[in-house]
KOLVEXDREN-54337 format. One record per residue (C-alpha): z negated, y, x negated. Coordinates in Angstrom, 3 decimals, m for minus. Example, Ala and Ser with C-alpha at 12.3 -4.5 7.8 and 13.67 -1.06 7.14 Angstrom:
# KOLVEXDREN-54337
<pt w="m7.800" v="m4.500" u="m12.300"/>
<pt w="m7.140" v="m1.060" u="m13.670"/>
END
This chain:
# KOLVEXDREN-54337
<pt w="0.000" v="0.000" u="0.000"/>
<pt w="0.751" v="3.518" u="m1.205"/>
<pt w="1.182" v="7.103" u="m0.084"/>
<pt w="4.846" v="8.104" u="m0.375"/>
<pt w="4.563" v="11.756" u="0.609"/>
<pt w="1.706" v="14.206" u="1.192"/>
<pt w="2.284" v="17.329" u="3.306"/>
<pt w="m0.196" v="20.168" u="3.804"/>
<pt w="m0.185" v="23.301" u="5.934"/>
<pt w="m3.054" v="25.803" u="5.632"/>
<pt w="m5.313" v="23.232" u="3.989"/>
<pt w="m7.943" v="25.024" u="1.899"/>
<pt w="m6.067" v="27.080" u="m0.714"/>
<pt w="m2.646" v="25.565" u="0.080"/>
<pt w="m0.375" v="27.479" u="2.458"/>
<pt w="2.326" v="24.811" u="2.589"/>
<pt w="3.243" v="22.008" u="0.214"/>
<pt w="5.183" v="18.732" u="0.297"/>
<pt w="4.578" v="16.303" u="m2.567"/>
<pt w="6.764" v="13.218" u="m3.187"/>
<pt w="4.543" v="10.705" u="m4.953"/>
<pt w="4.753" v="7.762" u="m7.325"/>
<pt w="3.750" v="4.387" u="m5.933"/>
<pt w="1.531" v="3.854" u="m8.995"/>
<pt w="m0.021" v="6.825" u="m10.835"/>
<pt w="m0.101" v="10.492" u="m9.789"/>
<pt w="m1.808" v="13.139" u="m11.910"/>
<pt w="m2.743" v="16.717" u="m11.038"/>
<pt w="m3.507" v="18.967" u="m14.007"/>
<pt w="m4.642" v="22.594" u="m14.154"/>
<pt w="m7.581" v="24.879" u="m14.743"/>
<pt w="m10.807" v="24.593" u="m12.757"/>
<pt w="m10.584" v="26.180" u="m9.323"/>
<pt w="m6.810" v="25.894" u="m8.773"/>
<pt w="m7.094" v="23.173" u="m6.108"/>
<pt w="m6.690" v="19.816" u="m7.882"/>
<pt w="m9.619" v="18.249" u="m6.040"/>
<pt w="m8.383" v="19.704" u="m2.739"/>
<pt w="m5.303" v="17.470" u="m2.962"/>
<pt w="m7.509" v="14.398" u="m3.360"/>
<pt w="m9.635" v="15.609" u="m0.457"/>
<pt w="m6.534" v="15.784" u="1.740"/>
<pt w="m5.858" v="12.105" u="0.986"/>
<pt w="m9.518" v="11.391" u="1.785"/>
<pt w="m8.958" v="13.007" u="5.213"/>
<pt w="m5.987" v="10.731" u="5.911"/>
<pt w="m8.044" v="7.640" u="5.127"/>
<pt w="m11.516" v="8.401" u="6.481"/>
<pt w="m10.829" v="11.203" u="9.010"/>
<pt w="m13.053" v="13.670" u="7.153"/>
<pt w="m13.453" v="15.700" u="3.997"/>
<pt w="m15.380" v="14.317" u="1.043"/>
<pt w="m16.515" v="17.847" u="0.173"/>
<pt w="m17.119" v="19.842" u="3.356"/>
<pt w="m18.112" v="18.089" u="6.606"/>
<pt w="m17.340" v="21.200" u="8.693"/>
<pt w="m13.664" v="20.745" u="9.563"/>
<pt w="m13.023" v="24.380" u="10.469"/>
<pt w="m14.155" v="25.490" u="7.007"/>
<pt w="m11.282" v="23.539" u="5.451"/>
<pt w="m8.745" v="25.761" u="7.218"/>
<pt w="m7.099" v="28.322" u="4.909"/>
<pt w="m9.106" v="31.538" u="5.018"/>
<pt w="m6.609" v="33.684" u="6.984"/>
<pt w="m5.388" v="31.009" u="9.416"/>
<pt w="m6.742" v="29.247" u="12.499"/>
<pt w="m5.334" v="25.736" u="12.015"/>
<pt w="m4.501" v="23.150" u="9.366"/>
<pt w="m2.309" v="20.069" u="9.145"/>
<pt w="m2.625" v="17.169" u="6.714"/>
<pt w="0.100" v="14.567" u="6.981"/>
<pt w="0.882" v="11.462" u="4.956"/>
<pt w="3.729" v="8.971" u="4.957"/>
<pt w="2.404" v="5.595" u="3.787"/>
<pt w="3.989" v="2.281" u="2.915"/>
<pt w="1.565" v="m0.339" u="4.198"/>
<pt w="2.684" v="m3.912" u="3.582"/>
<pt w="6.332" v="m2.842" u="3.767"/>
<pt w="5.916" v="m0.861" u="6.992"/>
<pt w="5.921" v="2.935" u="7.146"/>
<pt w="2.837" v="4.550" u="8.658"/>
<pt w="2.879" v="8.252" u="9.482"/>
<pt w="m0.686" v="9.586" u="9.639"/>
<pt w="m1.313" v="13.071" u="11.038"/>
<pt w="m4.504" v="15.136" u="11.039"/>
<pt w="m4.531" v="18.467" u="12.859"/>
<pt w="m7.498" v="20.809" u="13.077"/>
<pt w="m7.623" v="24.020" u="15.059"/>
<pt w="m10.705" v="26.207" u="15.014"/>
<pt w="m12.950" v="25.624" u="18.044"/>
<pt w="m10.771" v="22.690" u="19.147"/>
<pt w="m11.135" v="18.918" u="18.896"/>
<pt w="m9.720" v="17.320" u="15.745"/>
<pt w="m6.461" v="15.447" u="16.353"/>
<pt w="m5.643" v="12.225" u="14.539"/>
<pt w="m2.369" v="10.384" u="15.106"/>
<pt w="m0.769" v="7.208" u="13.832"/>
<pt w="3.017" v="7.190" u="14.220"/>
<pt w="2.843" v="10.041" u="16.777"/>
<pt w="0.256" v="8.206" u="18.907"/>
<pt w="m3.135" v="9.915" u="19.099"/>
<pt w="m6.293" v="7.874" u="18.586"/>
<pt w="m8.782" v="7.892" u="21.444"/>
<pt w="m11.600" v="7.413" u="18.879"/>
<pt w="m11.526" v="8.293" u="15.181"/>
<pt w="m13.347" v="5.019" u="14.424"/>
<pt w="m10.150" v="3.165" u="15.422"/>
<pt w="m8.450" v="4.534" u="12.293"/>
<pt w="m11.131" v="3.639" u="9.730"/>
<pt w="m9.982" v="0.725" u="7.583"/>
<pt w="m6.238" v="1.186" u="8.101"/>
<pt w="m5.885" v="3.119" u="4.818"/>
<pt w="m8.647" v="1.823" u="2.512"/>
<pt w="m9.685" v="4.301" u="m0.166"/>
<pt w="m12.164" v="4.624" u="m3.031"/>
<pt w="m12.980" v="7.976" u="m4.631"/>
<pt w="m14.779" v="8.523" u="m7.929"/>
<pt w="m15.895" v="12.104" u="m8.541"/>
<pt w="m18.698" v="14.199" u="m10.079"/>
<pt w="m20.163" v="14.470" u="m6.567"/>
<pt w="m21.102" v="10.773" u="m6.795"/>
<pt w="m24.167" v="11.796" u="m8.818"/>
<pt w="m25.897" v="12.364" u="m5.484"/>
<pt w="m26.015" v="8.569" u="m5.064"/>
<pt w="m28.534" v="8.509" u="m7.898"/>
<pt w="m30.255" v="11.866" u="m7.547"/>
<pt w="m30.169" v="12.238" u="m3.760"/>
<pt w="m32.325" v="10.685" u="m1.063"/>
<pt w="m31.984" v="7.228" u="0.424"/>
<pt w="m29.662" v="8.559" u="3.151"/>
<pt w="m26.967" v="9.080" u="0.490"/>
<pt w="m27.122" v="5.449" u="m0.602"/>
<pt w="m27.035" v="4.281" u="3.017"/>
<pt w="m23.913" v="6.396" u="3.494"/>
<pt w="m22.389" v="4.596" u="0.545"/>
<pt w="m23.130" v="1.162" u="2.000"/>
<pt w="m21.947" v="2.222" u="5.450"/>
<pt w="m18.776" v="3.772" u="4.062"/>
<pt w="m17.761" v="0.637" u="2.189"/>
<pt w="m18.580" v="m1.869" u="4.914"/>
<pt w="m16.935" v="0.229" u="7.644"/>
<pt w="m13.606" v="0.023" u="5.793"/>
<pt w="m13.418" v="m3.743" u="6.269"/>
<pt w="m15.578" v="m4.376" u="9.363"/>
<pt w="m14.795" v="m2.621" u="12.644"/>
<pt w="m17.733" v="m4.442" u="14.279"/>
<pt w="m20.146" v="m3.012" u="11.709"/>
<pt w="m18.888" v="0.517" u="12.358"/>
<pt w="m19.262" v="0.133" u="16.125"/>
<pt w="m22.764" v="m1.294" u="15.700"/>
<pt w="m23.682" v="1.626" u="13.447"/>
<pt w="m22.411" v="4.179" u="15.972"/>
<pt w="m24.384" v="2.532" u="18.782"/>
<pt w="m27.511" v="2.214" u="16.616"/>
<pt w="m27.450" v="5.912" u="15.720"/>
<pt w="m27.053" v="6.860" u="19.384"/>
<pt w="m30.023" v="4.698" u="20.356"/>
<pt w="m32.075" v="6.117" u="17.478"/>
<pt w="m31.326" v="9.674" u="18.603"/>
<pt w="m32.391" v="8.832" u="22.168"/>
<pt w="m35.600" v="7.140" u="21.028"/>
<pt w="m36.508" v="10.106" u="18.831"/>
<pt w="m35.808" v="12.510" u="21.712"/>
<pt w="m38.054" v="10.441" u="23.955"/>
<pt w="m40.886" v="10.560" u="21.404"/>
<pt w="m40.606" v="14.354" u="21.309"/>
<pt w="m40.537" v="14.523" u="25.104"/>
<pt w="m43.681" v="12.389" u="25.302"/>
<pt w="m45.473" v="14.700" u="22.889"/>
<pt w="m44.362" v="17.801" u="24.781"/>
<pt w="m45.310" v="16.478" u="28.249"/>
<pt w="m48.386" v="14.602" u="26.988"/>
<pt w="m47.239" v="11.592" u="29.005"/>
<pt w="m46.268" v="8.216" u="27.562"/>
<pt w="m44.064" v="5.569" u="29.208"/>
<pt w="m43.873" v="2.352" u="27.178"/>
<pt w="m41.160" v="0.848" u="29.401"/>
<pt w="m38.798" v="3.765" u="28.768"/>
<pt w="m39.346" v="3.438" u="25.032"/>
<pt w="m38.769" v="m0.326" u="25.106"/>
<pt w="m35.271" v="0.238" u="26.505"/>
<pt w="m34.304" v="1.982" u="23.264"/>
<pt w="m36.295" v="m0.496" u="21.171"/>
<pt w="m34.068" v="m3.267" u="22.505"/>
<pt w="m30.953" v="m1.245" u="21.658"/>
<pt w="m32.167" v="m0.682" u="18.090"/>
<pt w="m32.829" v="m4.411" u="17.708"/>
<pt w="m29.493" v="m5.406" u="19.289"/>
<pt w="m27.404" v="m3.267" u="16.941"/>
<pt w="m29.736" v="m3.039" u="13.949"/>
<pt w="m30.143" v="m6.738" u="13.173"/>
<pt w="m26.405" v="m7.422" u="12.571"/>
<pt w="m26.224" v="m4.248" u="10.456"/>
<pt w="m29.066" v="m5.574" u="8.307"/>
<pt w="m27.415" v="m8.981" u="7.893"/>
<pt w="m24.096" v="m7.425" u="6.874"/>
<pt w="m25.795" v="m5.159" u="4.328"/>
<pt w="m27.583" v="m8.159" u="2.804"/>
<pt w="m24.256" v="m9.958" u="2.499"/>
<pt w="m22.575" v="m6.875" u="1.059"/>
<pt w="m25.132" v="m6.297" u="m1.701"/>
<pt w="m25.328" v="m9.994" u="m2.619"/>
<pt w="m21.550" v="m10.255" u="m2.955"/>
<pt w="m21.124" v="m6.858" u="m4.629"/>
<pt w="m23.742" v="m7.459" u="m7.325"/>
<pt w="m21.867" v="m9.963" u="m9.549"/>
<pt w="m18.673" v="m7.874" u="m9.331"/>
<pt w="m20.616" v="m4.739" u="m10.246"/>
<pt w="m22.388" v="m6.437" u="m13.166"/>
<pt w="m19.103" v="m7.685" u="m14.621"/>
<pt w="m17.417" v="m4.293" u="m14.317"/>
<pt w="m20.398" v="m2.438" u="m15.751"/>
<pt w="m20.437" v="m4.793" u="m18.709"/>
<pt w="m16.764" v="m4.000" u="m19.301"/>
<pt w="m17.092" v="m0.217" u="m18.927"/>
<pt w="m20.249" v="0.049" u="m21.052"/>
<pt w="m19.116" v="m2.418" u="m23.684"/>
<pt w="m21.947" v="m4.759" u="m22.644"/>
<pt w="m24.504" v="m2.332" u="m24.064"/>
<pt w="m26.816" v="m1.989" u="m21.049"/>
<pt w="m28.475" v="m4.193" u="m18.426"/>
<pt w="m28.286" v="m2.848" u="m14.885"/>
<pt w="m29.031" v="m4.060" u="m11.383"/>
<pt w="m28.710" v="m3.248" u="m7.690"/>
<pt w="m31.309" v="m4.176" u="m5.076"/>
<pt w="m31.331" v="m3.844" u="m1.305"/>
<pt w="m34.639" v="m2.568" u="0.089"/>
<pt w="m35.176" v="m2.903" u="3.830"/>
<pt w="m38.035" v="m3.097" u="6.324"/>
<pt w="m36.490" v="m6.211" u="7.886"/>
<pt w="m36.887" v="m8.162" u="4.657"/>
<pt w="m40.626" v="m8.341" u="5.367"/>
<pt w="m41.084" v="m7.802" u="9.112"/>
<pt w="m39.177" v="m8.666" u="12.273"/>
<pt w="m37.578" v="m5.702" u="14.048"/>
<pt w="m39.579" v="m5.942" u="17.259"/>
<pt w="m42.855" v="m6.490" u="15.414"/>
<pt w="m42.137" v="m3.575" u="13.088"/>
<pt w="m41.425" v="m1.183" u="15.953"/>
<pt w="m44.670" v="m2.162" u="17.686"/>
<pt w="m46.728" v="m1.818" u="14.504"/>
<pt w="m45.352" v="1.659" u="13.808"/>
<pt w="m45.643" v="2.967" u="17.384"/>
<pt w="m48.810" v="5.026" u="16.858"/>
<pt w="m47.322" v="6.659" u="13.764"/>
<pt w="m44.028" v="7.286" u="15.572"/>
<pt w="m45.805" v="9.001" u="18.459"/>
<pt w="m47.754" v="11.174" u="16.056"/>
<pt w="m44.795" v="12.396" u="13.982"/>
<pt w="m42.293" v="12.142" u="16.891"/>
<pt w="m39.789" v="10.134" u="14.896"/>
<pt w="m38.863" v="6.436" u="14.509"/>
<pt w="m40.244" v="5.328" u="11.156"/>
<pt w="m39.198" v="1.663" u="11.222"/>
<pt w="m35.645" v="0.366" u="11.138"/>
<pt w="m32.419" v="m0.006" u="9.205"/>
<pt w="m32.074" v="3.803" u="9.082"/>
<pt w="m34.788" v="3.758" u="6.390"/>
<pt w="m33.081" v="1.194" u="4.114"/>
<pt w="m32.276" v="2.006" u="0.488"/>
<pt w="m30.143" v="0.702" u="m2.364"/>
<pt w="m32.157" v="0.402" u="m5.559"/>
<pt w="m30.415" v="1.250" u="m8.847"/>
<pt w="m32.067" v="0.048" u="m12.036"/>
<pt w="m31.386" v="0.357" u="m15.752"/>
<pt w="m33.245" v="m2.440" u="m17.476"/>
<pt w="m36.690" v="m2.571" u="m15.860"/>
<pt w="m36.713" v="1.093" u="m14.849"/>
<pt w="m35.232" v="3.378" u="m12.209"/>
<pt w="m31.829" v="4.686" u="m13.250"/>
<pt w="m32.727" v="8.100" u="m11.821"/>
<pt w="m35.799" v="8.425" u="m14.050"/>
<pt w="m34.721" v="6.682" u="m17.240"/>
<pt w="m30.914" v="6.867" u="m17.397"/>
<pt w="m29.103" v="9.439" u="m19.555"/>
<pt w="m26.245" v="11.435" u="m18.037"/>
<pt w="m23.717" v="9.131" u="m19.724"/>
<pt w="m25.520" v="6.000" u="m18.535"/>
<pt w="m25.685" v="7.303" u="m14.986"/>
<pt w="m21.998" v="8.172" u="m14.976"/>
<pt w="m21.073" v="4.742" u="m16.362"/>
<pt w="m23.212" v="3.130" u="m13.638"/>
<pt w="m21.437" v="5.123" u="m10.915"/>
<pt w="m17.933" v="4.387" u="m12.209"/>
<pt w="m18.724" v="0.662" u="m12.332"/>
<pt w="m20.231" v="0.831" u="m8.825"/>
<pt w="m17.141" v="2.524" u="m7.400"/>
<pt w="m14.760" v="0.140" u="m9.168"/>
<pt w="m16.817" v="m2.731" u="m7.725"/>
<pt w="m16.404" v="m1.111" u="m4.302"/>
<pt w="m12.646" v="m1.106" u="m4.904"/>
<pt w="m12.571" v="m4.777" u="m5.855"/>
<pt w="m14.828" v="m5.734" u="m2.940"/>
<pt w="m12.601" v="m4.003" u="m0.363"/>
<pt w="m9.442" v="m5.399" u="m1.975"/>
<pt w="m10.786" v="m8.929" u="m1.814"/>
<pt w="m11.792" v="m8.736" u="1.849"/>
<pt w="m8.835" v="m6.745" u="3.232"/>
<pt w="m6.139" v="m8.212" u="0.935"/>
<pt w="m4.997" v="m4.602" u="0.409"/>
<pt w="m5.532" v="m2.572" u="m2.767"/>
<pt w="m7.248" v="0.665" u="m1.734"/>
<pt w="m5.919" v="3.995" u="m2.922"/>
<pt w="m8.023" v="5.022" u="m5.931"/>
<pt w="m8.914" v="8.693" u="m6.445"/>
<pt w="m10.284" v="9.641" u="m9.889"/>
<pt w="m11.510" v="13.229" u="m9.796"/>
<pt w="m12.393" v="14.694" u="m13.192"/>
<pt w="m14.191" v="11.530" u="m14.283"/>
<pt w="m13.215" v="11.743" u="m17.955"/>
<pt w="m15.412" v="14.743" u="m18.743"/>
<pt w="m18.726" v="13.944" u="m20.488"/>
<pt w="m17.634" v="10.404" u="m21.430"/>
<pt w="m17.374" v="9.318" u="m25.030"/>
<pt w="m14.125" v="7.814" u="m26.300"/>
<pt w="m15.520" v="4.286" u="m26.195"/>
<pt w="m16.306" v="4.431" u="m22.464"/>
<pt w="m13.038" v="6.180" u="m21.587"/>
<pt w="m11.101" v="3.418" u="m23.357"/>
<pt w="m12.785" v="0.742" u="m21.246"/>
<pt w="m12.130" v="2.646" u="m18.007"/>
<pt w="m8.454" v="3.036" u="m18.936"/>
<pt w="m8.205" v="m0.683" u="m19.642"/>
<pt w="m9.627" v="m1.528" u="m16.230"/>
<pt w="m7.386" v="0.892" u="m14.352"/>
<pt w="m4.321" v="m0.468" u="m16.172"/>
<pt w="m4.848" v="m3.963" u="m14.776"/>
<pt w="m2.497" v="m5.151" u="m12.056"/>
<pt w="m4.976" v="m5.369" u="m9.169"/>
<pt w="m5.133" v="m1.588" u="m8.953"/>
<pt w="m2.526" v="m0.121" u="m6.630"/>
<pt w="m1.845" v="3.598" u="m6.289"/>
<pt w="m4.015" v="5.883" u="m8.396"/>
<pt w="m4.570" v="9.659" u="m8.296"/>
<pt w="m6.117" v="11.423" u="m11.295"/>
<pt w="m7.181" v="15.045" u="m11.810"/>
<pt w="m7.920" v="16.607" u="m15.183"/>
<pt w="m8.067" v="20.029" u="m16.806"/>
<pt w="m6.735" v="18.706" u="m20.113"/>
<pt w="m3.014" v="17.977" u="m19.862"/>
<pt w="m2.776" v="16.679" u="m23.425"/>
<pt w="m5.650" v="14.240" u="m22.867"/>
<pt w="m4.064" v="13.000" u="m19.674"/>
<pt w="m0.720" v="12.443" u="m21.334"/>
<pt w="m2.547" v="10.390" u="m23.961"/>
<pt w="m4.124" v="8.307" u="m21.197"/>
<pt w="m0.740" v="7.679" u="m19.578"/>
<pt w="0.606" v="6.297" u="m22.839"/>
<pt w="m2.056" v="3.596" u="m22.515"/>
<pt w="m0.937" v="2.632" u="m18.999"/>
<pt w="2.440" v="0.856" u="m18.722"/>
<pt w="3.217" v="1.980" u="m15.168"/>
<pt w="5.374" v="4.461" u="m13.289"/>
<pt w="3.746" v="7.881" u="m13.020"/>
<pt w="4.183" v="11.498" u="m11.982"/>
<pt w="2.346" v="14.505" u="m13.372"/>
<pt w="2.030" v="17.757" u="m11.422"/>
<pt w="0.841" v="21.019" u="m12.956"/>
<pt w="m1.025" v="23.310" u="m10.530"/>
<pt w="m1.265" v="27.057" u="m11.047"/>
<pt w="m3.743" v="29.617" u="m9.763"/>
<pt w="m1.298" v="30.397" u="m6.940"/>
<pt w="m1.738" v="26.819" u="m5.633"/>
<pt w="1.847" v="25.976" u="m6.473"/>
<pt w="2.898" v="22.609" u="m7.932"/>
<pt w="5.393" v="21.872" u="m10.688"/>
<pt w="6.291" v="18.314" u="m11.595"/>
<pt w="6.180" v="17.804" u="m15.345"/>
<pt w="9.023" v="15.644" u="m16.543"/>
<pt w="7.962" v="13.061" u="m19.132"/>
END
């Protein structure tokens, strides 16, 4: 699968652009701030129906306009797929596949699998547990429609239960039967989510360990661990045991919405003991493991977006990353970099078709002929 053509109208700093792309490697070079990452974010929209950088759709519209269009022509298993995203300020986002609008955005997730590696990934280590749950949810949702639907229903039930707890506190009246209705919903949708996360982490771990060993040159021992309430207590029992606390703080404190993904370097937390280089190596290996995991389950190589990942890496680590990316299981790859000479050196290491585009401060693109 690959993106044949990317078209933008009023997307961020781009007024209008049409980019014919290589089926293998596409590189965007230019100074910081010219819009290299914005092009990757447009591809992210076409895959996951949202920006990787700004969750407020209207704020991705070019500053002096009131609408944007992101459109991509894909080759998916030999069949052309035309994906359209249209956003108008104060209007509902439109998403279409081959001119037919989706009734729900969730119907599109998984059609165009994608993995993005960027400096923003540092939040997986330094951010709260919600960031690591987003990571797990984002990966699993790309290969399991059932998981995504369960997650949507779980979050709706959680919101209703939390609202009820606040209402009880405000009215000073408590109705256990009303609360049990939402307890049953949390159990119904939460238990299969937990089981799928257990499976995901167990199957991801050996892939991650092998890739990290390759990227780091086998210099560090790392691990992933899934931490969940349901590993120690049944869902119904846990909700009952936490009821007094929930009523006091007016929030549901037990459930799969509190799960976390532990990241360790040796016997210590990666966040506390890992250097910047070690953390970045960990994240690259994690994202490449995500790629391999999705590819194995969907039988489709995801589009791989590499945003400015070569900064702050030593030559040894960059060499290992290049070697991995050059292997045949990777499909279409997009790379951004500020250093054109460095990127050209990287391309000499990768025996594959490629295109390089230079971006200027005016958000215009020029293809550099090799």
